[in-house]
C-alpha positions as CSV (number, residue, x, y, z in Angstrom):
1,M,-0.6,39.3,12.6
2,S,-3.7,39.1,10.3
3,V,-7.2,38.6,11.6
4,Q,-9.4,35.6,10.6
5,T,-13.0,35.7,11.6
6,I,-15.1,32.5,11.4
7,T,-18.9,32.7,11.9
8,F,-21.0,29.6,12.7
9,R,-24.7,30.2,12.2
10,K,-27.2,27.9,14.0
11,S,-31.0,27.9,13.7
12,Y,-33.8,25.8,15.3
13,N,-37.1,26.0,13.5
14,S,-39.0,22.8,14.2
15,T,-40.3,21.3,17.4
16,D,-37.9,18.3,17.3
17,Q,-34.9,20.6,17.1
18,L,-35.8,23.3,19.6
19,P,-33.9,23.4,22.9
20,A,-36.1,23.0,25.9
21,P,-37.7,26.2,27.0
22,G,-36.4,28.1,30.1
23,S,-33.1,29.4,31.5
24,G,-29.9,27.4,31.7
25,N,-26.4,26.9,30.5
26,R,-26.0,26.0,26.9
27,L,-22.9,24.6,25.1
28,D,-22.0,24.7,21.4
29,S,-18.9,23.2,19.9
30,F,-17.4,23.9,16.5
31,T,-14.3,23.0,14.5
32,V,-12.1,25.9,13.4
33,I,-9.3,25.7,10.8
34,P,-6.8,28.5,10.7
35,E,-5.7,30.0,7.4
36,G,-2.0,29.6,8.4
37,P,-0.2,26.7,10.0
38,S,-1.0,28.0,13.4
39,A,-3.0,30.8,15.0
40,I,-4.2,32.1,18.4
41,I,-7.8,32.4,19.5
42,S,-8.3,36.1,20.2
43,S,-12.1,36.2,20.9
44,V,-15.3,34.1,21.0
45,S,-18.6,35.9,21.0
46,L,-22.3,35.2,20.4
47,N,-24.7,37.2,18.3
48,V,-28.4,36.7,18.7
49,I,-30.4,37.0,15.4
50,S,-33.8,36.1,16.7
51,S,-36.0,35.1,19.5
52,F,-34.1,34.3,22.6
53,L,-32.5,36.1,25.5
54,I,-28.8,35.8,26.6
55,D,-28.4,36.0,30.3
56,R,-24.6,35.7,30.3
57,P,-22.7,35.5,26.9
58,V,-19.8,33.1,26.5
59,L,-19.2,32.0,30.1
60,N,-16.4,29.6,29.1
61,F,-14.8,28.4,25.9
62,A,-11.5,27.2,24.4
63,P,-9.6,30.0,26.1
64,V,-8.6,33.2,24.4
65,G,-4.9,32.7,23.9
66,T,-5.2,29.0,22.9
67,I,-2.9,28.1,20.1
68,V,-4.7,26.2,17.3
69,S,-2.8,24.2,14.7
70,G,-4.9,22.5,12.0
71,A,-8.5,21.6,12.7
72,S,-9.3,22.5,16.4
73,N,-12.4,22.4,18.5
74,V,-13.8,25.5,20.1
75,S,-16.6,25.3,22.7
76,A,-18.7,28.3,23.6
77,Q,-20.7,28.0,26.8
78,Y,-23.3,30.7,27.7
79,S,-26.4,31.2,29.8
80,A,-29.7,31.9,28.0
81,F,-33.4,31.9,28.3
82,M,-34.9,29.8,25.5
83,P,-38.5,30.5,24.5
84,G,-39.4,27.1,23.0
85,S,-39.9,28.7,19.6
86,A,-37.8,29.2,16.5
87,I,-34.4,30.8,17.2
88,E,-31.3,31.8,15.2
89,Y,-27.9,32.9,16.3
90,E,-24.2,33.0,15.5
91,I,-21.0,32.0,17.3
92,I,-18.2,34.3,16.1
93,V,-14.6,33.1,16.5
94,T,-11.7,35.5,15.8
95,L,-8.2,34.1,15.2
96,A,-5.0,36.0,15.1
97,V,-3.0,34.4,12.3
98,P,0.7,35.2,12.4
99,T,2.7,36.1,9.3
100,S,6.2,34.7,8.7
101,A,7.6,38.2,8.2
102,N,8.0,38.8,12.0
103,G,8.8,35.3,13.0
104,A,5.6,34.6,14.9
105,D,4.9,31.4,13.0
106,E,8.1,29.9,14.5
107,I,7.2,31.2,18.0
108,L,3.7,29.7,17.9
109,T,5.1,26.3,16.7
110,Q,7.6,26.4,19.5
111,G,4.9,27.1,22.0
112,L,3.1,23.8,21.3
113,G,3.8,21.0,23.8
114,I,5.9,23.1,26.2
115,H,5.3,22.3,29.8
116,T,6.9,25.4,31.4
117,G,6.1,29.0,31.2
118,R,6.7,30.6,27.8
119,I,6.4,34.2,26.7
120,A,7.4,35.9,23.4
121,I,8.4,39.5,23.7
122,F,8.5,41.9,20.7
123,E,10.4,45.2,20.1
124,H,7.5,47.0,18.4
125,R,3.7,47.0,18.6
126,D,1.7,44.5,16.6
127,F,4.6,41.9,17.0
128,G,7.1,43.8,14.9
129,G,10.8,44.1,15.1
130,D,13.1,41.9,17.0
131,Y,11.6,39.2,19.2
132,L,12.8,36.9,22.0
133,V,11.2,33.7,23.4
134,L,11.7,33.1,27.1
135,D,11.0,29.7,28.7
136,S,12.4,30.4,32.2
137,T,10.2,31.1,35.1
138,Q,11.7,34.4,35.8
139,S,14.0,36.8,34.0
140,Q,15.9,40.1,34.3
141,L,15.6,41.5,30.8
142,S,19.0,43.3,30.9
143,V,20.8,40.0,30.7
144,H,19.2,39.1,27.3
145,R,20.8,40.7,24.3
146,S,19.7,41.3,20.7
147,G,22.6,42.6,18.6
148,S,24.3,45.4,20.6
149,D,21.3,46.1,22.8
150,N,19.7,44.2,25.7
151,W,16.0,43.8,26.3
152,N,15.6,46.1,29.2
153,D,12.9,48.7,28.4
154,R,12.3,47.5,24.9
155,I,9.0,45.7,24.9
156,S,6.0,47.0,23.0
157,S,4.0,43.9,22.5
158,F,4.0,40.3,23.7
159,A,2.3,36.9,23.5
160,V,1.9,34.7,26.5
161,L,2.1,31.1,25.2
162,R,2.0,29.2,28.5
163,G,1.6,30.1,32.2
164,N,0.5,33.3,33.9
165,W,3.2,36.0,33.8
166,Q,3.7,39.1,36.0
167,L,5.5,42.0,34.4
168,F,7.5,44.7,36.3
169,R,8.6,48.2,35.5
170,H,12.0,47.8,37.2
171,E,14.6,45.1,37.7
172,N,14.4,42.7,40.6
173,F,10.6,42.5,40.2
174,Q,9.8,45.9,41.5
175,E,6.6,47.9,40.6
176,R,4.4,45.2,39.2
177,Y,2.0,46.0,36.4
178,V,-1.8,45.3,36.7
179,N,-3.7,44.2,33.6
180,N,-6.2,47.0,33.3
181,R,-8.6,44.8,31.3
182,T,-9.0,42.1,34.0
183,Q,-7.6,44.0,37.1
184,Q,-5.4,40.9,37.7
185,T,-1.8,41.2,38.6
186,F,-0.8,38.7,35.9
187,F,-1.2,38.2,32.2
188,A,-2.8,35.0,31.1
189,P,-2.1,33.1,27.8
190,G,-3.1,35.4,24.9
191,I,-1.8,38.0,22.5
192,Y,-1.1,41.6,23.6
193,S,-0.4,43.6,20.5
194,W,0.1,47.0,22.2
195,V,1.2,47.1,25.9
196,E,-0.4,50.5,26.6
197,D,-3.8,48.9,25.9
198,Y,-3.3,46.8,29.0
199,G,-2.0,49.4,31.5
200,I,1.7,48.9,30.7
201,D,3.9,51.9,29.7
202,N,5.7,51.4,26.4
203,D,9.3,50.3,26.6
204,Q,9.0,50.2,30.4
205,I,9.4,46.5,31.3
206,S,12.6,45.4,33.0
207,S,11.8,42.0,34.7
208,L,9.1,39.3,34.5
209,I,8.2,36.1,36.3
210,C,5.9,33.2,35.5
211,R,3.7,32.3,38.5
212,S,2.0,29.2,37.2
C-alpha cells in the first residue's frame, strides 16, 4: 500500500462568504481522485489555520474504509464555533492506494458492489505475502488452504471490505478479540495493516464471523 494525502484548503474573508457566527454543525464536501484505479479512505481530519474554534472535529464523513474508484465524494462534518470574521482551514483526506504487487488492486475491485460480508486476509503485515478473500458470513480458517498450508494462525494484516467482522483466537469462535482502538468487539470496514496495532496477536486468528 502507498499513501496518498489530499488537502483541501478553504478560506472565508468577506462578509458575503462568512458562515453565520456561533456554534453548530458544519459540513464540507469534496471530490477525491485516487492515484490508482481504486483506494481506501484511511483518515479524514481538519486543520484550523486561523480564527475559529473546533468543538468536535470530523463527527461524520464518508467512512474510513470506504472504497473509492475514480472521482468520489467525501463529506466532512464537524462542530465548530464561528466568530463571524475571516477564517481559513484545511480538510485533509488520506487514501491507502494499493499496489498490484500484492494483489490488493484485485481485492478492492472485487469488493465493489458486493452485498454480503467480505474480508481480505494477508499472510504478512502491510498486506504482503499470500492473501485470501472470504465472502461467507463465517469461517474456520483451517479449512482454507494456500499451497501446502492452511490459513489457521497465519494472519498479520487484513482489510474489511464489507460488514462488521468478529475475529477469534481459536476455532469454533472461541476467545473473541476486541479492537483496542474502538473497544468494540468487531472490526468495521477499513484497512488493518498490522494486527498487533489493534489488540490482535500476530498469527493467532483461527476463526471469524461477519455479524452484519
